N, C-alpha and C positions, 0 to 999 in steps of 0.2 A: 620318695615313694617308699623306700625300705622302712623308714620310721613309722609308716602307717600300718605295717604288718601286724603289730600287737593290737592296734585298734580294730582293724578289720577282723582279725581272728577272734578277739574277745566278743565283739558285737555278734558275729556269726554264731559263736558257741552259745551265748546267752539267749539269743533269739530262737535258735533251734531247740535248746533245752526248755525254753519257755513255752513254745508251741507243743512240745511233747507232754509237758505236765498238764497243760490245758486239755489236750486230747485225752490223756489218761483220766483226768477228773471226769470228763463227760462220758467216756466209754465205760469205765470201771467203777465209778463212785457217784452214781446219779443222786443218791441221797445227799451227798456233800454238795454236788453241783446245784441242787435245788435251793440251797441256802444262798441268798443274794450276796451276802457279805463275803462268802468264800469265793463266789464267782468273780467279784470285783478284785479281791486279793490275787486270784489266779491270773487275771489279765494284767494287773498292775505290776506283777513281779518282773516280767521281761522288760517292761517300759522303764521301771526304776533302775534295772540293771544297765540298760543302754544309756540312760542319763548319767549313771555313775561312771561308766566307761569313758564317756565324753569328758566329764569333769576330770577324771584321772589322767587322760591323755593330754588335756590342755595344761593341767598342773605340771605334768612331767615335762612337756615341751617347753613351758615357760619357766620351769624350776620354781613353781609356786606351791610349796608344800601344804599350805592351809587349804588349797583347792584339791591337790592330788590325794591327800590322805582320806578325806571323807568320800571322795569319788571312788577310790580304790576299795575302801571298806564296804561301801554300798554295793559295788559290783561283786565283791567276794561273797558277801552275805546272800545276795540274790542267787549267784551261781550255786552255792552250797544248798540253799533251799530247793532250787530247781532239781539239782542232782538227787537229793534225798527223796523228793517227791516222786521223781521218775522211777526210782528203785522200789519205793514202798507202795505206791498207789495200785499197781497191778495186784500185789499180794492182798492189800486191803479189799480190792474189788472181788477177789475170789471168796473172801470171807463174807462179803455182802451177798454174793450169789448163793453161797451155802445157806446163809440165814434166810434169804428169800425163798429158796427151794424148800427149806424145812417148813416155813410158814405155809407155803402153797400146798404142800402134801398133807400136813396135819391140821390145818386150820379148821377143816370141816369135820374132823373126827373127834369124838369124845374119848378122852384118855384119863385114867385115874391118876396118872403122874403129871398132872397139869402144872404143878409148881416146878417140877424138874424140867419140863419143857420151857417154862418161862425163864428159868435160870440159864438154860442152854442158849436160848436166843439172846439173853442179855450178855452172856460171855462172848458170843460171836460178834455182836454189835460193838462191844467195848474193845475187842481185839482189833476190829477193822479200824476203829478210830485211833487206837494206841500205836499201831504200826507206823504211820507217818510221823507221829510224835517221837517215837524211839529213833527213827531214821534221822530226824532233825537234831536230836541230841547227839547222835553219832557224828553228824556234821560239825556240831560245836566242838566235839572232842578233836576233830581233825584240825580245827583252827588252833586249839590249845597246843596240840602236838607240834604244829609248825613253829611255834614259838619256844619249843623246848631246846635243851642243849644239843649241840652237834655230837654225834656218836664218833669218837676217835678210837680206832681199834686196829689190831693186826689182822691182815687177811692173807693167809698162806696160799700160794699158788705153786703147785708141783709141776715141774717142767722136765720132760725127758731130755737127756743129753745137755743139761745145764752145765756150763763151764764151772769148774771147781771154785774159781775166784768169785763167782756170783751166788754161790750157795749161802743163803742167809742174807742176801742183798735186800735192803729195805728202801722202798720208794713211797714217799708221801704223795698221795694223789689228791689234789685240790681241784674241784670242778664246780662250776655254776654257783659262785659265791654271790653274785648279784648284789654287790655292796651298795647299799643305800638305805632303804626303809627298814627291812627286816633283818638284815645282817649288817652290822656296823664294824668299824675298825676295832672297837673294843671286843666284839665277838671274835673277830679274827685273831686278836691277841690271845684270847682265852684258848682258842683252838691250838694255836702254836705252842702255848705253854703246856697243854696236854700232850701234844705231839713230841715235845722235847724229850720226854722220858723214854721214847722209843728210839731216839738217836738215828733218824733216817739218813741213809747214805745219799739220797737224791730227792729232789722235789720236782714233780711234774704238774703243771697247771693247764687244764684242758678247757680254757675258754669261759666266756661269760663272767668275767672277773668283777667288773664294777658297772652298775647302771648309772652311777654318778662318777664321771671321769675325774672329778676333783679328788676323789678318794684313791684313784689308781696309783699315783706315785708313792703314797705312804704304804699302800698295800704291798707293792713290790719291794719296798725297802724292808718291811717287816718279814716278808717271806725269805728274802735273801739273807736277812739277819739270823736265820736258823743256822747258817754256816755249814750246811750239809757238805761233806767232803767232795762229792762228785758234782755239786752245783745244782742250780735250779733252772728250769726251762719252761717255756709256755708256748701254746698255740692259740689261734683265734677261735672265737665262737660267733654265733650269729648276732649276739648283742653288741659285740665290738663294732660290727657294721652299723647296727641301729644307732649307736651312741656317737659315732664319728671316728672313722678309721684313721684319718690323718692324725688326730690328737692321740689316738692309741699308739701309733707308730712313734710319735715324738716322745711320748712318755717312756716307752721301752728303750729308745735310743739313749736316754739319760739314766737308765737303770742298769743294774748288774745282771739282769736276767735276759738271756737271749730269747727273742720272739721268732720262732721257726715257722715259716709259712711256705709250704711246699719245698722245703729244703731240710737238710740235716747236718750233723757234725759227728765226728768220731772222738770218743774219750776212752781212756784206758783205766782199767782196774787190775793191778798186778800185770800179768801177762795177757789179759783178756781185753780185746777191743770191742767196744759197744758203739753201735750207731744209734743216735737219738734223732728222730725225725718228727716234724710237725706238719700236719695237713691243714690246708685252707678249709673254709667252711662254705657250703653252698648258699648260705644266708636264708633260703626260703624254708617255709614250713611245708609239711606234706609228705608225699611218698618218697621212698628211697630213690636217690639219684645215683644209680650204680655207675653210669658213665662219668659223672663228676668225680667220684672217688677213684675210679680206675685211672683217670688222667692225673689226679692229685698224687696218688701213690707213685705212679710212674715218674712224675716230675721230682718227687721227693727222693727217690732212691736211685735216680739215673746216674749219679756220681758216687754211689755207695761203693766203697772198696770191699775187698774180701774181709769180712769181720766175723767175730765169733757169736755176736748176739745183736739183734735188731729190736728196738723199741720205737713204736710210733705213738704220737699223741694225736688224737682225732676227737674233735668236740663231739661228734656223733659216732655211735657204734656201727653205723652202716659200712664202715671201712673194712669190717672183718671179712666179708665175702671174697673180695679181691685180694686183700692182703695175705690171706691164707695160701694163695697161689704164688706169692712172691718172696718166700723165705723170710717172713716177718715172724718173730717169736712172741712178741707181746704188744698189745694195743691197750691204751688207757683212754677211756671216753666218758662222756657225761650226756648232757642235753636233755635226756628223757625225764629226769627227776624221779625215775623209777615209776612213772605214772602217778606218783604221789599217793597211791593207794596200794597197800600190800598185805600179804597174809603169809605168815610162817617164813619170812625172809625172802619172799618172791613177789614180784609185781602181780597185782590183781589181773592185769591185762596180758600176762605172759602167754596164757593158753590161746588168747585171741590173736596175738601178733607174735608168734614164736620166732619169726625171722627178723624182728626189730631189736632183739637183744636189750631188753628194757632195763634190767637191773641185775647185777651180779656177775658171776664168773661164767664164761662160755669158752668152748674150744672147738675149732674147726681145723681139721688136719693137725698140723703141728703148731698152729697159731692160737695163742690164748688172748682173751679179751676180758677186761674188767670194766663194766659200766657202773659208774658211781651214781647214786641217787642225788648227789650234789650237797654242797654245804648250805646253799640258800635256795631261794625261790622268788619269782616275781608274782606268784599266786600263793598266798600263805595258807595252804591246806595240806596236811599230811595225815594219813590214817594207816597205821601199820607199815609205814615206809619212812623211817626217820631220816633226817638230814645226817650226812656222814662225811668224814674225812679219813678214808682208810689208809693204813700203812701196808702196802703190798710187800709181802715177804716172799722172795723167790726161793724155792726149795728144790733140790735135786730129787727127781722121782726115782 
């Protein structure tokens, strides 16, 4: 059943967006809707998207790439078109309304500036038609950006009462690689080459590593090959459940990277003790499950000794609310992909969902959280929200 979640989610999203763009065509752009060929395209978009999702899911399930690729591309193009139309059609409709009002008011009046009025009406009509086209071009840019290089950079986080031994401590944060179609082992190798110049002290991997589990052993070997002095550690994401948890466990058992699931371990740097914990994932999409994370955090830290610093890996940033009450100093998370649309270094959806901690650095009480936009994606679209592999640098405030 869990393997059907991406299918159900994708079909629901494409159907909902498809109905919205049809509704917006009819309500706000009647001149467009009167053209039969545009009506057909409007109704065919969600149907084509649903067919694409089914082909994509069958190809993924059967590992038939020649079926999965065209299905995925069709679904992505349809979703992008629908999203762009939903945003642009209401604006286009406003311009249509202004033009209609202008003609209604002045059509019966004789005016000496007749040519000026004609140019004004032409401008309004052209703008109404151009806005959806501009939005579609922006959607195309989002696809191009999704295929761009991953941003590897230093991200300083200032922490009060940081132990002296951890001042300048560097953590490579890898999340949501989704190794298969859009991020390959060659891409991971390029990222690790870029990372090497920063000499990270530790590597933390916060789930959704490989959508093709055949790539997981080599990926873990490459990550451990960084030889970070304080080691590499990982936690589960929802896609580990989707792809086959037993195989994931077997792969980690034969690797050098510990998989921490509702448990932790203590390491030392100088005279400073650090507790590294990894939380389980609730698997499901949707609202925050605070009860799940409360239980997961309690299980993880139940045997935590008296330590100087606590770091938790959580695939989802939802852990921050409860962790801030349990003397946790730092959480690294992913899952959100930053909403895949951003502006000025912040998720486009931040103001709508401020308690979801979608992308970037957050602090609640003494607990700090960094939510990565992720190395990869299962939906290749990013606009103003680049893929990233941040090197978190702890600094004494």
